[in-house]
Steps between C-alpha positions, in 0.01 A plus 500: 500500500649570155314561175535388137337591168315218323325472164171354622369430151570654158459876534455502876768557765492502880722548804520190720639453851809277524650329803873455456684185604778525754833541315713187518875462480613646169180703452450877492203712604472790257293815555393636159592856407388496136366258245454549129219405264648359180226632277507256210512173694302604806210655309489181292471302825244747637281463190522120519686475170757231590431196275437170680800349319726763656379491861812318619742704287352830620520425871685766698760370749286572809158487341209365704178377345441408138412679178258654421431556873502536786873557458768706675735608223793738459879504493638851557549555873751703701511496878716503811607182680364519856613152608749259348870426473718773652648595163150582365322658797423863428592463133279619214430202272323414176280191479275345236204524738139616447338812647501438877582712804754249639608145421727212602721335236832312492795737524617367164188655339601860572772710338653800679440829322825693439539824692517680165140401415205673672248244639216653300691443175611149596149366426609508136757226559274224370428696182861597438595137562266407213667764285847367587389155386364643175827677424688175566261325259528776238884504498529851347813578301712812488335757275165320465194691388235403755131560558296417809126484436277558803585769756370315803711420806689220330544670163628819660744305716632307200545821299692658787738203527556471124574872476817441702663287227763701306402640161151349511198702391191416706149617418212441743169460315148534637154595376471758778693817409503599869756225560755728329557670837594171664731414210669838543552435872658164412730654239358318195329617181124463460264440211145393427471174301413684178808723509751247637836453331539179302798285409545389862747225585306414815145567615383416851123464507325569830164652406295178539310590183463325167554830318821561693643161402414559135667841511808347665548271199447790258774703664770232474796512266578182304610224741373710791346356814192565711527408868143438613442588866123545495269286706166463322311305764201323350504692169582334167747706295557494125859538380559629143740239367413552134628760253876549553541336841693204355681678217642753749594217741335664801504343846255505793633388838322480833629640828347394831626590845424152641829374351830682548630583152863441604604157632784662696261713709245405767164661577658668803786641293259632239297677770819640648590652163153656477530660842842645416357654182223670699755740650438699180235763588367491144301189593288715733310609188334157490326553835228741396213413734449446872230380737478379858463128565145534633382647167612207281147347473373824342814586301561165325166506310584847369847385395359192325244718318774743384345782701843540662809519278774416750787291364585384851265572786692540826302377800588668830459336840434667833790470745426281802 
């Protein structure tokens, strides 16, 4: 009998037994090695903060149940194929699957992890995929002055990718000065919002705060652009469109991972790019917390209450 983590009701999690179906032709049976808790989205789900109007949009690919609960939710899973097509058996794969000890999915739903990427780091593939999409949406130019507001998993990943563009100057901004260490590990500059450099050509906003969005607009140069990545759930957000917003011809654009930002790339290709990028050991700085699978019901409430500060919580599974 396998086991899965469920949000029973807002603020309450539990481990449930799961009986797996027999794999059919074209299916794979995957034994989980690690899963990752995407803090922003998953704590929102855990608190019951998904608006009714967004229940369909927010569904994870292999979600079971409905918001606000009971619901089995998650999408950062790395495991080993125990049964399936010969070319996949024994391979380490990434899948957009919730926290579960083993699972059966179509072979097309898993992506082999490159040998250059440790399995424990590969849980970041879904997050880096989001960052890849944001960079495609942002379309940075050579020599741009760039700020990324919000040093969470997504913001840090975006800053790391943007830093690779020639002659760009990237500053990662967060209210927590302790995030300077993560910025250093990623090779980007750091600042608090009050001390951030202005006159930015591009600002990527990923703090999910009203104050962060307002500061993003303040930091822009004339004709600059904010790429809004934040998911606000059921919160109403005020946007300061008065003062010099129009006279400076500022732009706010949305970026959402549900649509591939490049028509010449598929979801699978975007994920493949993300996994290749994870060969860079600098991304290991984003995994700053660990727990065993059995402890998720006690750890998630602490994460949702900000008693734990992990950017990405790596969940470890006992070998069978």
